[in-house]
Every structure is written in C-alpha cells, then in structure tokens.
Phi, psi and omega in degrees: 000176182274180176288143183241133176299154179290152169287173179295322179293320179298318183295321183297310181300320179297314178302317179292321180294334180296336180266346179220064187300145171067016174287148178260024185305317188257006169293147176236088179287149176207163177220149173216146181263132174264122180236160180085189183275126175209158181253122180305324180293327176294321181297313176301317180300311178306308183301317182289327175298312180305313184291320180298321187287329186244104187302324182300339177277355176251359182297136176234134178255138180210161177263130176224127179056035180078011179233141177286136177219173179232000000 
C-alpha cells in the first residue's frame, strides 16, 4: 500500500522527536524472568505471531517530501 499520513497524536510525537532525535523517551522497556521448562523456539514463534497480528507493532514513521508518513 501507499504511504499514510500520521494521526494528530502521531504528528505531535513526531514533532517532539525532531528536537531530541533517537531519544528513548517514549520507549517502554520491560524485563521478565522465565522460569521452568520452556522452549526458546516457541517463545520466538509466539512473539513473531503477535507482531504479525498487530500492525501497530510493525509501523515505521519516516519523512517523505518533508512530511512524516507511515
């Protein structure tokens, strides 16, 4: 598909990011401890399925012709 303009909320975040590029301000880091028996391959498969199911987790913002798009 083609490029899609940012929503107003996304535009605000884009604007703020222009003053502090590569900032982790809006990142939400987390850690979790996995105990017991588990398969790393199953975790990776589940993670990939989650990302595949939710487009917002794959969205990338970039600038085209001086305007932010996704």
